[in-house]
C-alpha positions as a printed Julia matrix, in Angstrom:
159×3 Matrix{Float64}:
 -85.46    4.36   21.28
 -81.74    4.64   20.58
 -80.66    3.9    17.03
 -77.31    2.22   16.41
 -75.03    3.12   13.51
 -73.61    0.16   11.58
 -70.89    0.58    8.97
 -70.62   -2.3     6.5
 -67.24   -2.53    4.78
 -66.25   -4.26    1.57
 -63.37   -3.41   -0.72
 -65.33   -1.91   -3.62
 -68.54   -0.9    -1.8
 -70.76   -1.83   -4.7
 -72.66   -4.95   -3.62
 -72.47   -6.75   -0.23
 -71.81   -3.7     1.91
 -74.5    -1.73    0.08
 -77.0    -4.51    0.79
 -76.01   -4.39    4.47
 -76.53   -0.62    4.56
 -79.99   -0.92    2.98
 -81.06   -3.86    5.16
 -79.99   -2.19    8.4
 -81.6     1.13    7.48
 -84.91   -0.49    6.48
 -84.99   -3.1     9.28
 -88.47   -3.27   10.84
 -87.03   -2.89   14.36
 -85.91    0.65   13.45
 -82.89    0.05   15.71
 -80.27    0.72   13.04
 -78.94    3.28   10.62
 -76.86    1.54    8.0
 -73.83    2.94    6.24
 -71.39    1.35    3.83
 -67.96    2.08    2.43
 -64.89    0.5     0.89
 -61.13    0.85    0.82
 -61.11    1.22   -2.98
 -64.71    2.01   -3.87
 -66.03    1.44   -7.36
 -67.59    4.11   -9.49
 -71.15    2.9    -8.97
 -73.39    0.52   -7.08
 -73.91   -2.85   -8.76
 -77.28   -2.79  -10.57
 -78.44   -6.03   -8.9
 -77.66   -4.64   -5.44
 -79.41   -1.4    -6.36
 -82.47   -3.32   -7.55
 -82.75   -5.18   -4.22
 -82.12   -2.05   -2.14
 -84.86   -0.18   -3.97
 -87.27   -3.11   -3.45
 -86.55   -2.79    0.29
 -87.68    0.82    0.1
 -84.19    2.26    0.53
 -83.69    5.84   -0.64
 -82.06    5.79   -4.08
 -80.19    9.03   -3.38
 -78.14    7.22   -0.71
 -76.98    4.49   -3.1
 -73.4     5.36   -3.97
 -69.98    3.8    -3.53
 -68.05    5.6    -0.77
 -64.49    5.56    0.5
 -64.19    4.45    4.11
 -62.12    7.53    4.87
 -65.41    9.5     4.87
 -66.34    7.83    8.15
 -63.09    8.71    9.88
 -63.62   12.46    9.44
 -64.47   14.62   12.47
 -68.01   15.37   11.25
 -68.85   11.76   10.33
 -71.47    9.8    12.28
 -69.99    7.82   15.16
 -70.33    4.09   14.51
 -71.53    1.6    17.08
 -70.66   -1.41   14.91
 -68.22   -2.01   12.06
 -68.87   -5.17   10.04
 -66.7    -6.37    7.19
 -68.56   -8.49    4.66
 -65.72   -9.52    2.35
 -62.48  -11.27    3.18
 -60.31   -8.6     1.49
 -61.72   -5.8     3.66
 -61.38   -7.95    6.78
 -57.65   -8.27    6.13
 -56.97   -4.64    5.3
 -55.68   -2.01    7.69
 -58.77   -0.01    8.52
 -58.74    3.65    9.48
 -59.23    4.78   13.05
 -62.9     4.67   14.02
 -63.92    7.2    16.66
 -65.94    5.85   19.58
 -64.38    2.36   19.69
 -67.17    0.49   17.87
 -67.66   -3.27   18.22
 -66.28   -5.03   15.14
 -66.95   -8.32   13.37
 -66.46  -10.11   10.09
 -69.53  -11.6     8.41
 -68.01  -12.99    5.22
 -70.08  -13.62    2.11
 -69.02  -14.68   -1.39
 -68.94  -11.86   -3.92
 -72.19  -12.09   -5.9
 -70.83   -9.74   -8.56
 -68.36  -12.49   -9.56
 -71.12  -14.92  -10.54
 -71.01  -15.89  -14.2
 -74.28  -16.81  -15.82
 -77.64  -15.39  -16.68
 -79.13  -12.33  -15.04
 -81.36  -14.69  -13.05
 -78.26  -16.58  -11.8
 -76.77  -13.26  -10.73
 -80.0   -12.12   -9.05
 -80.1   -15.41   -7.16
 -76.53  -14.86   -5.88
 -77.41  -11.35   -4.71
 -80.58  -12.59   -3.02
 -78.55  -15.28   -1.2
 -76.22  -12.62    0.21
 -79.2   -10.43    1.13
 -80.9   -13.31    2.98
 -77.69  -14.13    4.87
 -77.18  -10.52    5.91
 -80.83  -10.19    6.91
 -80.58  -13.24    9.19
 -77.57  -11.76   10.97
 -79.17   -8.31   11.29
 -82.35   -9.95   12.65
 -80.25  -11.73   15.3
 -78.46   -8.5    16.14
 -81.79   -6.7    16.56
 -82.88   -9.34   19.11
 -79.81   -8.8    21.31
 -79.32   -6.37   24.17
 -77.27   -3.89   22.18
 -76.13   -1.58   24.98
 -73.71   -4.18   26.32
 -72.79   -5.89   23.04
 -69.08   -6.36   22.45
 -67.03   -7.52   19.48
 -66.98  -11.14   20.63
 -70.77  -11.27   20.86
 -71.1    -9.6    17.48
 -68.81  -12.23   15.92
 -70.89  -15.03   17.47
 -73.86  -13.95   15.35
 -71.93  -15.19   12.32
 -71.75  -18.68   13.83
 -75.46  -18.83   14.62
 -76.59  -18.56   11.02
Protein backbone atom coordinates (compact mmCIF):
# COMPACT_ATOMS: atom_id res chain seq x y z
CA UNK A 1 0.00 0.00 0.00
CA UNK A 2 1.24 3.47 -0.90
CA UNK A 3 1.99 5.78 2.01
CA UNK A 4 1.33 9.50 1.66
CA UNK A 5 3.61 12.16 3.11
CA UNK A 6 1.84 14.96 5.00
CA UNK A 7 3.66 18.08 6.15
CA UNK A 8 1.90 20.00 8.93
CA UNK A 9 2.96 23.63 9.19
CA UNK A 10 2.67 26.06 12.07
CA UNK A 11 4.80 29.09 12.77
CA UNK A 12 6.77 27.76 15.75
CA UNK A 13 6.43 24.00 15.14
CA UNK A 14 6.10 23.19 18.81
CA UNK A 15 2.49 22.13 19.36
CA UNK A 16 -0.27 21.81 16.71
CA UNK A 17 1.94 20.79 13.81
CA UNK A 18 3.82 18.33 16.01
CA UNK A 19 0.52 16.73 17.03
CA UNK A 20 -0.42 16.44 13.34
CA UNK A 21 2.90 14.77 12.56
CA UNK A 22 2.46 12.25 15.38
CA UNK A 23 -1.20 11.53 14.58
CA UNK A 24 -0.55 10.96 10.88
CA UNK A 25 2.49 8.76 11.53
CA UNK A 26 0.67 6.60 14.10
CA UNK A 27 -2.69 6.49 12.28
CA UNK A 28 -4.09 2.93 12.29
CA UNK A 29 -4.63 3.01 8.51
CA UNK A 30 -0.84 3.18 8.03
CA UNK A 31 -1.55 5.39 4.98
CA UNK A 32 0.51 8.35 6.17
CA UNK A 33 3.94 9.50 7.17
CA UNK A 34 3.65 12.72 9.11
CA UNK A 35 6.15 15.56 9.14
CA UNK A 36 6.01 18.99 10.72
CA UNK A 37 7.85 22.27 10.45
CA UNK A 38 7.54 26.00 11.00
CA UNK A 39 8.65 29.29 9.50
CA UNK A 40 10.29 30.37 12.78
CA UNK A 41 10.58 27.17 14.79
CA UNK A 42 10.98 27.24 18.53
CA UNK A 43 13.83 25.67 20.39
CA UNK A 44 11.82 22.69 21.62
CA UNK A 45 8.53 20.84 21.39
CA UNK A 46 5.91 21.95 23.89
CA UNK A 47 5.89 19.47 26.81
CA UNK A 48 2.11 18.92 26.56
CA UNK A 49 2.38 18.11 22.85
CA UNK A 50 5.31 15.82 23.57
CA UNK A 51 3.33 14.04 26.29
CA UNK A 52 0.44 13.33 23.89
CA UNK A 53 2.73 12.27 21.04
CA UNK A 54 4.51 9.79 23.28
CA UNK A 55 1.16 8.39 24.48
CA UNK A 56 0.32 7.78 20.79
CA UNK A 57 3.48 5.69 20.53
CA UNK A 58 5.36 8.24 18.44
CA UNK A 59 9.15 7.93 18.41
CA UNK A 60 10.60 10.48 20.85
CA UNK A 61 13.72 10.92 18.71
CA UNK A 62 11.56 12.50 15.97
CA UNK A 63 10.11 15.14 18.30
CA UNK A 64 11.93 18.34 17.46
CA UNK A 65 11.04 21.77 16.11
CA UNK A 66 12.15 22.08 12.47
CA UNK A 67 12.40 24.90 9.96
CA UNK A 68 10.22 24.40 6.90
CA UNK A 69 13.22 25.05 4.68
CA UNK A 70 14.36 21.48 5.49
CA UNK A 71 11.52 20.15 3.34
CA UNK A 72 12.40 22.26 0.33
CA UNK A 73 15.88 20.74 0.02
CA UNK A 74 16.67 18.36 -2.87
CA UNK A 75 17.06 15.33 -0.58
CA UNK A 76 13.88 16.00 1.44
CA UNK A 77 10.89 13.65 1.20
CA UNK A 78 8.39 14.71 -1.45
CA UNK A 79 5.12 15.76 0.16
CA UNK A 80 1.71 14.68 -1.05
CA UNK A 81 -0.14 17.06 1.26
CA UNK A 82 0.77 20.33 2.99
CA UNK A 83 -1.58 21.36 5.79
CA UNK A 84 -1.27 24.57 7.76
CA UNK A 85 -2.74 24.35 11.25
CA UNK A 86 -2.32 27.93 12.44
CA UNK A 87 -3.55 31.14 10.86
CA UNK A 88 -0.09 32.77 10.86
CA UNK A 89 1.46 29.96 8.82
CA UNK A 90 -1.50 29.97 6.43
CA UNK A 91 -0.82 33.62 5.62
CA UNK A 92 2.93 33.35 5.22
CA UNK A 93 4.80 32.94 1.96
CA UNK A 94 5.73 29.28 1.95
CA UNK A 95 8.77 27.87 0.20
CA UNK A 96 8.50 25.97 -3.05
CA UNK A 97 7.33 22.40 -2.45
CA UNK A 98 8.55 19.88 -5.01
CA UNK A 99 5.91 17.59 -6.49
CA UNK A 100 2.98 20.04 -6.35
CA UNK A 101 1.31 18.68 -3.19
CA UNK A 102 -2.36 19.32 -2.40
CA UNK A 103 -2.65 22.06 0.22
CA UNK A 104 -5.20 23.04 2.84
CA UNK A 105 -5.64 25.06 6.00
CA UNK A 106 -7.06 23.29 9.05
CA UNK A 107 -6.95 26.08 11.62
CA UNK A 108 -6.90 25.39 15.35
CA UNK A 109 -6.47 27.76 18.30
CA UNK A 110 -3.00 27.72 19.83
CA UNK A 111 -3.20 25.49 22.92
CA UNK A 112 0.14 26.81 24.18
CA UNK A 113 -1.55 30.19 24.77
CA UNK A 114 -4.01 28.78 27.30
CA UNK A 115 -3.63 30.32 30.74
CA UNK A 116 -4.60 28.18 33.68
CA UNK A 117 -3.69 24.98 35.42
CA UNK A 118 -1.73 22.18 33.80
CA UNK A 119 -5.02 20.30 33.48
CA UNK A 120 -6.55 23.28 31.61
CA UNK A 121 -3.57 23.25 29.28
CA UNK A 122 -3.74 19.47 28.78
CA UNK A 123 -7.43 19.83 27.93
CA UNK A 124 -6.63 22.46 25.27
CA UNK A 125 -3.98 20.21 23.73
CA UNK A 126 -6.34 17.23 23.76
CA UNK A 127 -9.02 19.33 22.00
CA UNK A 128 -6.58 20.14 19.19
CA UNK A 129 -5.48 16.51 19.02
CA UNK A 130 -9.11 15.31 18.73
CA UNK A 131 -9.84 17.86 16.00
CA UNK A 132 -6.77 16.86 14.01
CA UNK A 133 -7.55 13.17 14.46
CA UNK A 134 -11.08 13.64 13.08
CA UNK A 135 -9.71 15.32 9.96
CA UNK A 136 -6.97 12.71 9.47
CA UNK A 137 -9.59 9.95 9.90
CA UNK A 138 -11.70 11.57 7.16
CA UNK A 139 -8.65 11.90 4.93
CA UNK A 140 -7.82 8.22 5.43
CA UNK A 141 -11.32 7.28 4.23
CA UNK A 142 -10.96 9.18 0.94
CA UNK A 143 -9.60 7.97 -2.37
CA UNK A 144 -6.22 9.66 -2.02
CA UNK A 145 -4.82 9.09 -5.50
CA UNK A 146 -7.17 11.66 -7.01
CA UNK A 147 -7.45 14.03 -4.04
CA UNK A 148 -6.92 17.70 -4.86
CA UNK A 149 -6.56 20.82 -2.74
CA UNK A 150 -10.27 21.64 -2.91
CA UNK A 151 -11.24 18.20 -1.60
CA UNK A 152 -8.63 18.44 1.13
CA UNK A 153 -10.04 21.80 2.25
CA UNK A 154 -13.56 20.33 2.37
CA UNK A 155 -12.46 17.98 5.15
CA UNK A 156 -12.17 21.05 7.39
CA UNK A 157 -15.85 21.83 6.82
CA UNK A 158 -17.02 18.30 7.60
CA UNK A 159 -15.78 18.32 11.17
